[in-house]
N, C-alpha and C positions, 0 to 999 in steps of 0.2 A: 250552611257556611256562606260567608259573604263572597259574592262573585261567582257562585255556582249556578245561578239562574233560578234558584228555588223561589225567589221573590216574584219573578215573572210568571213562573208556573202557578204559584198560589194565586196571584192576581187574575190569571186566566181562568182558573177553576172557580174562583169567587164570582167573576163576571158571568160565566156560563150559568152558574147556579142562580144568581140573582135575576137572570132573564127568564127563568122558568115560572110557570104559573104555580099556584099553591098545590094543585093536584100533581103536576109534573115533578115538583120538588119532593114528593113522597114516593116517586117511582124510580127505583134504582136504574132501570134501563134508560129512562128519559134523561136522568142526570148524566149517566155515562155517555150517551150519544151527544148530549149538549157539550160536555167537556171535550170530547174527542173532536167535535166539529170546531169548537172554539180554538183548540190547540193546533188546528191545521192538519188533522188526519181525516181527510174527506173520503167519501165512499170509493173514489177511484183508487186510492192507495190500497184499500181492502180488496178491491176487485183484482188488482195486480198481484197482491199477496196470495189471494185465493187461487188465481189461475197459475201462478208460478210454483205453488206448493207441490212437492213430490215426497212421498214417503221413502225414507232412506234406511229405515230399520233402527234409527237412533231413538225413536219414540215407540211406546206401545201403540198398536193400531188404534185402540180406543182413544188415546190421548191425541193422536194425529187427527182422527175423525172429529173430536171435539174442537180442535183448533180450526179445522175446515168449517165446522158449523158456526163458530164464533165469527170467523172472517166473512162467511156468507151472510150472516145476519147483519154485520156492520156494513157490508156492501149493499145488500138488497133492501135493508131497513123494513122488514115486514110490519114493524110497529107504525110506520108512517106511509107505506105504499100499499095499494090494493093489489090483489092477485093479478089483475089485468096489467097494472103498471110494472110489476115484477116480470111478467111474461114478456112485455115489450122490451125490457132491459135485456133479458136473456136471449130473446130472438135477435135483437139488434146486435148484441155481442157476437153471436154465432154467425150472423149474416156478414158482418164486417170481417170476422176472422176467415171466412170462406172465400172472400174476394181475392182477385189477383193483387199482388203487392202494390202496383201503381194506383189502382183504384182504391185499395184500402187506405192508402195515404191520403188520397183526395177526399174520401168520405170522412175520415177522422178530422181532417182540417176543417170541415164544415160542421162538426160536432152535432150530428143528429141526435135527437132524444127518442126517436121511434123510427120505424121503417115506413116511409111514405110509399104507399103502393100506387099512388097516382100523383099527378101534378108536376110542377116544374122541376122539382128535385130529381125525380126518377127520370125525367126527360134529359136533364143535364148529365146524369150518370150514364145513360144510354149513349148520349152523344160522345161522352168521354171515351167509351169503349168502341164507338162506331158500330153499335148494334142497332138493327132496324126495329 
């Protein structure tokens, strides 16, 4: 219907599809990921959805588990990330979650992509906490 945004949606889907290689255009998961990325549903949204999910009994456990799996795949993107990269994401997430609130905010503001175990970043965070 006119004015319902379907034209914008269709244009976004077409643009995402046209940007794929011939091999990717034959792969449903590649198409799906490209469309979701193009339409503004980044991995962070799936991370938040995955982390916030709680089983309430309104779904069958198998259905809930499948949704968790789908959200986890969209967040961690095992089709485009190595096991080491996925481990970095998971460990970073847990590391940040385990920090005191003030340090958690400071670390998130700096948007790390991995946990630097040495170097200026770790020194700055130690100074922030006044830890020797």
